[in-house]
Every structure is written in structure tokens, then in C-alpha cells.
N, C-alpha and C positions, 0 to 999 in steps of 0.2 A: 646812242651820243656818239657826241664829237666834241672835241677840246680842238678849240682855238687860242693859237697863237697870235697877240696882237702885237702892232707895232710898237703902241707906247704902253706905260703901265693902265689899269683900268682907274677911274678914279671915282668917287662914289656919285656928281654929276654925271656920270655917262649913264648908271643905274637910275636915277632918278630923270633921264633923257627916256629908258624904256618904261620905267613909268609912265609914260603915257597911252602906251600900247597894253597895256594887262597890270595885272598885281605886282605890288616890288613889296617885300616883306624883307624882313634881318630877324637872325638867328644869335642871338647875344652869347648860349651859352657856346657856341661853338670858337666864336672870336670876334677880337674888333676888327670892324670893317666887315665882314660876311653878309653879302646879296645877295638874295633868291629872286628871280624876276620869271612868274607862269603868265605866258598867253593861254590858257586852256583850251584846250584840242587845236592844241601848235605845238607848242613847245613850252621849254622852262633854260632858263640861265644862270648859272651860280657861280660867284667866284668871289675873290676876295678884293679890297682895294687895294692898287700898291702891286697885283700880279699883271704878268702877261697875260697869261692866257687864263680863260675862262670857258665853263664844262657846259654845252648844248645836251639837253636830250630831247629829241623830236617822239612826235608820236609818230611812231611808225608809217597807220596806215595815210597820214597828210605828209610828208616830209617832202614827197615831190612837189606840192604846192608848195609849201612853209618855206623851205632848204634857200630859196633867192631873196627871200624877205629878210632873214638875218642876214645874210650879208649886207643888203639893201640897209638896214638900220645900221650897222658896225661900220661900214664903208660910207654913208650920211652924218653920221657923228660928229655936230662941230659945234661947240658952246656957245660962238657967235653967228653962227651964219644957217642953221642946220633950218630946214621949211618942215615943221610939221604938217602944215595942209598936206603938201604932197606928199607926204609917207603915211597920213590919214589916209587917201585917196587910195591908195596902195592897196592898205588896210584890208577897204573897207568891200575892192572888189576881189581881194582874196580869199575873206572870212565867206562873201555866197560863195565861193566855188567850193570852201571846208565845208561852210556847212549842208552842201548839194552831196555832196559825197560821204559824210559820213551821216547824214540826217534823214538826205533825200527833200530837203528842204532849200 
């Protein structure tokens, strides 16, 4: 697990952006504005809207393959100019390597 300290507070739009790459949910019982994102077999991100930190839990077997993608997602986010097509292409390439490593396919 790693905690990421961000330059600006997390917004709900940031979590919606992450939702393009995996499963996004909330846990209303935890508190207003809590989001959880999961990219199965890769990592999960959890945090509260308005905080400047998020928790990222990596699947230990593939952390070396997926850590750079987390940095890319975080550093590429701009609600007005983010190019999802470029990120999705990178995701596909990494996913092939993750599946090969984990499942031999």
C-alpha cells in the first residue's frame, strides 16, 4: 500500500475519470464523498473528495508493471484536456503484460 500526496484536493470528477479504467464505487456508510476505485488484478484507489491524499493498494505480483500507470493517470488528469484514447492504449499494452504474468495468457 502507498499513500499519495497530491498537489490539489481530490475532486469527484477525478474519481469519475478513474472510472474509465476500472470499477468505481462509494461507501455511503464511511462518509460523504468517499470513493473507491478498483482495477482488478492491478490496484485500487480510495479516498475522500477534498483530501490531498489517496491510498493506493497494488497487487504485489504486478506492482512493477502497474505503478507507472498510476503515476501516468494522476499526472495526466486535466478535466479539460485529458486524452483518454492515449491512456486507454497504454492500459491495453500493460494489461496484456499483467495477464501474461498472472495467468500465462
